[in-house]
C-alpha positions in Angstrom: 204.2 96.0 185.2 201.1 94.0 184.5 199.1 93.1 187.7 198.4 89.4 187.7 196.2 87.3 189.9 195.8 83.5 190.3 192.4 82.2 191.4 193.0 78.7 192.9 196.7 78.9 193.6 197.2 76.1 196.1 197.5 73.1 193.7 200.5 71.8 191.8 199.6 73.9 188.7 199.1 77.0 190.9 202.5 76.4 192.5 204.2 76.2 189.1 202.4 79.4 187.9 203.8 81.1 191.0 207.3 79.8 190.5 207.3 81.1 186.9 205.6 84.4 187.6 207.6 85.4 190.7 210.7 85.7 188.5 208.9 87.1 185.5 210.3 90.6 184.7 207.0 92.0 183.3 204.4 91.1 185.9 203.6 91.6 189.5 201.5 89.1 191.4 198.9 91.0 193.3 196.5 88.3 194.4 196.5 84.5 194.9 193.3 82.9 196.2 192.5 79.7 198.0 189.4 78.8 200.0 191.3 76.3 202.1 194.4 78.3 202.9 193.1 81.9 203.0 195.4 83.9 205.3 198.3 81.4 205.0 201.7 82.3 203.5 202.2 80.9 200.0 205.5 79.3 201.0 203.7 77.2 203.7 202.0 75.3 200.9 204.6 75.8 198.1 207.7 75.3 200.2 210.0 75.9 197.2 208.9 79.6 197.2 210.3 80.3 200.7 212.4 83.4 200.6 211.0 84.6 197.3 207.7 86.0 198.5 205.7 86.9 201.6 202.4 86.9 199.8 199.5 85.2 201.6 196.6 83.4 200.1 193.5 85.5 199.8 189.9 84.2 200.1 188.1 84.3 196.8 186.5 87.7 196.2 185.9 88.7 192.6 185.3 92.3 193.4 188.8 92.4 195.0 190.3 90.5 192.1 188.8 93.0 189.6 190.2 95.9 191.7 193.7 94.4 192.1 194.4 92.7 188.7 194.7 93.4 185.0 195.0 89.7 184.0 193.8 86.6 185.9 194.8 82.9 185.7 192.1 80.5 186.7 193.5 77.3 188.1 190.2 76.0 189.5 188.5 72.6 189.3 186.5 71.8 186.1 183.1 73.5 186.2 184.1 76.4 188.4 185.8 78.9 186.1 182.8 78.9 183.7 180.8 80.5 186.5 183.5 83.1 187.4 184.6 84.1 183.9 181.6 86.3 182.8 182.1 88.8 185.6 185.8 89.0 185.0 185.4 89.5 181.3 182.7 92.2 181.8 185.1 94.1 184.1 187.7 94.2 181.2 190.2 91.7 182.6 192.1 89.3 180.5 191.4 85.7 181.5 193.7 82.6 181.0 191.8 79.5 182.1 193.7 76.3 182.9 190.6 74.2 183.5 188.6 72.4 180.8 185.6 74.9 180.9 186.3 76.7 177.6 188.4 74.2 175.6 185.7 72.7 173.6 184.0 74.8 170.9 180.7 72.9 170.7 178.6 73.2 173.9 177.0 69.8 173.1 180.4 68.2 173.8 180.4 69.1 177.5 177.5 66.7 178.5 179.2 63.9 176.5 182.8 64.3 177.8 182.3 66.1 181.2 178.8 65.1 182.3 177.5 68.7 182.7 175.8 71.3 180.5 177.9 74.5 180.0 176.4 77.4 181.9 177.8 80.0 179.4 177.8 78.4 176.0 178.0 81.8 174.2 181.5 82.3 175.7 182.8 79.2 173.9 182.7 81.2 170.7 184.9 83.9 172.3 187.4 81.6 173.9 190.7 80.9 172.0 192.3 77.5 172.4 195.6 78.4 174.0 198.1 76.3 172.1 200.6 78.8 170.7 202.0 76.6 168.0 198.5 76.5 166.4 196.7 79.6 167.4 199.3 82.3 168.1 197.6 85.1 166.1 194.3 84.4 167.7 195.9 84.5 171.2 197.4 87.9 170.5 193.9 89.4 170.3 192.1 87.3 172.8 190.4 88.3 176.1 189.7 84.7 177.1 192.2 81.9 176.5 191.5 78.3 177.3 194.7 76.4 178.0 194.7 72.8 176.6 194.7 69.6 178.7 198.2 68.2 179.3 197.7 65.0 177.4 196.0 66.8 174.6 198.9 69.2 174.2 201.5 66.6 173.6 199.4 64.4 171.4 198.2 67.3 169.2 201.7 68.6 168.8 203.0 65.1 167.9 200.3 64.7 165.2 199.7 68.2 163.8 202.4 68.2 161.0 201.4 64.8 159.6 197.7 65.7 159.7 198.4 68.9 157.9 200.4 67.0 155.3 197.7 64.4 154.9 200.1 61.6 155.4 198.1 59.2 157.6 194.7 57.6 157.7 192.2 59.8 159.5 190.3 57.3 161.5 193.1 54.9 162.5 195.1 56.9 165.0 195.9 55.4 168.4 197.5 57.5 171.2 199.0 55.5 174.1 199.7 58.1 176.9 201.6 57.6 180.1 201.6 60.3 182.8 203.2 60.9 186.2 201.5 61.2 189.5 201.4 65.0 189.6 198.8 64.8 186.8 196.3 63.6 189.5 196.6 66.9 191.4 197.6 67.8 194.9 194.6 66.3 196.7 195.4 62.7 197.9 193.2 59.8 197.2 193.6 56.0 197.7 194.8 55.6 194.2 197.6 58.3 194.8 198.6 56.8 198.1 202.3 55.9 198.0 201.8 52.2 198.7 199.2 52.0 195.8 200.9 54.4 193.4 204.5 53.4 193.6 205.8 50.9 191.0 202.7 50.9 188.9 202.0 51.0 185.2 198.2 51.4 185.7 195.8 51.7 182.8 193.3 54.1 184.4 191.3 55.3 181.3 191.7 52.8 178.4 188.9 54.4 176.5 186.9 57.6 176.6 189.4 60.0 178.1 188.2 63.6 178.1 191.2 64.9 176.3 190.2 62.9 173.3 187.6 65.6 172.5 190.3 68.4 172.3 192.6 66.3 170.2 190.0 65.5 167.7 188.7 69.1 167.7 192.1 70.6 166.9 193.3 68.0 164.5 190.0 68.2 162.6 190.5 71.9 162.2 193.9 71.4 160.8 192.7 68.7 158.5 189.5 70.5 157.5 187.8 67.1 157.8 186.9 64.7 160.7 189.7 63.1 162.6 189.2 60.1 164.9 191.7 59.3 167.7 191.6 56.3 170.0 193.4 57.3 173.3 194.4 55.2 176.3 195.9 56.7 179.5 198.2 55.0 181.9 199.5 56.2 185.3 203.3 55.4 185.6 205.9 55.5 188.3 207.2 59.1 187.8 206.2 62.3 189.4 206.2 64.6 186.4 206.1 64.1 182.7 204.0 62.6 179.9 205.0 60.4 177.0 202.5 60.1 174.2 203.2 57.2 171.8 201.1 57.7 168.8 200.4 55.0 166.2 199.1 56.0 162.8 199.0 54.3 159.4 200.6 56.0 156.4 198.5 56.6 153.3 201.6 56.2 151.1 205.1 54.9 151.3 207.4 57.7 152.6 210.9 57.8 154.1 212.4 59.4 157.2 213.8 62.3 155.2 210.2 63.2 154.2 209.1 63.1 157.8 212.0 65.4 158.9 211.1 67.8 156.2 207.4 67.7 157.2 208.1 68.3 160.9 210.9 70.9 160.4 208.7 72.9 158.0 205.8 73.0 160.4 207.8 73.8 163.6 210.7 75.7 162.1 210.1 78.9 164.1 208.7 77.3 167.3 210.9 78.1 170.3 209.7 75.2 172.5 209.6 72.4 170.0 212.6 70.1 169.7 212.8 67.3 167.2 214.7 64.3 168.5 215.7 61.3 166.5 219.4 60.8 167.3 221.8 58.1 166.3 224.0 58.4 169.4 223.6 59.0 173.1 221.3 57.6 175.8 218.2 59.6 174.9 217.8 59.0 171.2 214.0 59.6 171.2 211.8 61.8 173.4 211.7 60.9 177.1 209.9 62.9 179.8 213.0 62.6 182.0 214.8 65.2 179.9 212.1 67.8 179.8 211.2 68.0 183.5 211.1 71.6 184.6 211.2 73.0 181.1 208.6 74.3 178.6 209.9 72.1 175.8 207.9 69.5 173.9 210.2 66.9 172.4 208.9 65.0 169.3 210.4 62.0 167.5 209.3 59.4 165.0 210.0 56.0 163.4 208.5 54.2 160.4 207.5 50.6 160.7 207.8 49.4 157.1 206.5 46.0 158.0 202.9 47.4 158.6 203.2 50.8 157.0 202.9 52.2 160.5 204.2 55.6 161.7 205.1 55.9 165.4 205.4 59.4 166.7 206.5 60.1 170.3 205.9 63.3 172.2 207.3 64.2 175.7 206.5 67.1 178.0 206.5 68.1 181.6 202.8 67.9 182.4 203.0 70.8 184.9 205.0 73.1 182.6 204.3 72.7 178.9 201.3 70.8 179.9 199.9 73.6 182.1 201.6 76.5 183.7 204.3 77.0 181.1 201.9 77.2 178.2 199.7 79.5 180.3 202.6 81.9 180.7 203.6 81.5 177.1 200.0 82.5 176.2 200.3 85.5 178.6 203.5 86.7 176.9 201.9 86.5 173.5 198.8 88.4 174.8 201.0 91.1 176.3 203.0 91.5 173.1 206.4 90.6 174.7 208.9 87.9 173.8 207.0 84.6 174.4 210.1 83.0 175.9 210.1 85.5 178.7 210.3 83.7 182.1 210.4 80.3 180.3 214.0 79.9 179.4 214.7 77.3 182.1 216.5 74.2 181.0 215.3 70.8 182.2 216.7 69.3 185.4 219.1 66.3 184.9 219.5 63.9 186.5 216.0 63.9 187.8 
């Protein structure tokens, strides 16, 4: 059994990590920390865990974490994990960070996109971007894994095959992303208050969203040239899920069969990628509703021959494939076990 800790386990992502790890056959949760809820039972905050564990939240104490754990998930606010990680790495622990602190390879990107200078820029070279579909072999050997942002994951996965195949213009890519309320985290604000949040399609970041940096970084690596993405984010009236509708312009006339071949070739051995473009049924293209609770990323596409536009749609559960599920998938790869372990849940429907 691998001894696992979660630093910052009281939020939605921490709760989903706990739900997945409590039933995982290869790990034992030995510590879960929270400043606010130290001493409280986990199930008092994450009520769905009642009857599964009698663990209590521990106050943050890195010396205790190092003593009790072999691997640590960091589910802390942006800017916190970069201060904790050096000591954890020096002690020999494996670290899987769910914040943004190690996602970007260039330290100069942090002032631009996050408004602060990185305190440990040398560690950015050591961190592996934790998207298994792109970096599986690097993840196997990593000590520090930086899990992607939820909107970045789905948009990168939607675009990666066509970028690799050089099928679209590199500076005319638009990602229109819609996300559920859980993406705002567990701490309430006026904008997440029910009377303000219910029934909305609220454009909250039409330009300059932070996840743009990750998307451009990873797609540029695939392309081996600069990729520019214009991203707009909207809050919509669902609790969980993301739909990324990507508009790109083809460099040549292609047909649907070519797209199928391109996507199937790129994702043929990926256990959590499903290609959806059906002629029958209610859900003929990706929809967040049919991935909620699962680690799947559904991808579909259409060609607009009128303007030579390619529309690619990607759907995930922002808390699973967009966060805790990918973190556990990374852990499985790191431990050398079947990466589907603990992640074989089907989506809930109806939801």
